[in-house]
C-alpha positions, 0 to 999 in steps of 0.5 A: 609688210606689217613691221614696216607699216608699224615702224612708219606709224611709230616714227611718224607719231614720234615726229609729230610729238617732237613738232608739237613740243617745238610748237608749244615752246615757240607759242607766245600764248603758252609763254614758252611752257618748257615743261609742256614742250619737253613733255611732248618732245622727249617721248617723241625723240625716244620713239624716233630713236627706237624706230631708227635703232631697232632691228629684228633679232637674228636678221641680216641687214640684207633680209631687213632691206629686201623684206624677206619674211622671218624664218623659224626662230626669227632668223633667215628664211633659208640657207644663205648664198654660197659665200657663207659657210656654216660654223660650229656655233649653235644655240637655242633661241630662248623665245621659240626654242628653235635651234639656230646655226651661225653662218659666216662670210669669211671675207667680210665677217658678216654673220647670218642665223639660220634655223637647224632643221 
């Protein structure tokens, strides 16, 4: 829940900054101050792009869209459904130190990351 709210706040701030930059460029009183407009527009565009492109690491799109919480190591909260098979690929998450195993759906190639217990 908190991640979604933060994304909305950052995206909204970025959109407001972009609109502010457009307004500064379009205002006749400022003489179409291009530097001031870019000073607002460019960081706003970066914030919007960051929100649109950011995904929490080791998380599947399904977990992101369903709002499931984070499991140990930042991966999935539990074992994936039956179409996924464990692989021999394992690694240690460098931030948490939690060993992770990669699961794959052979029909689509979709990967999921689950903490080894």
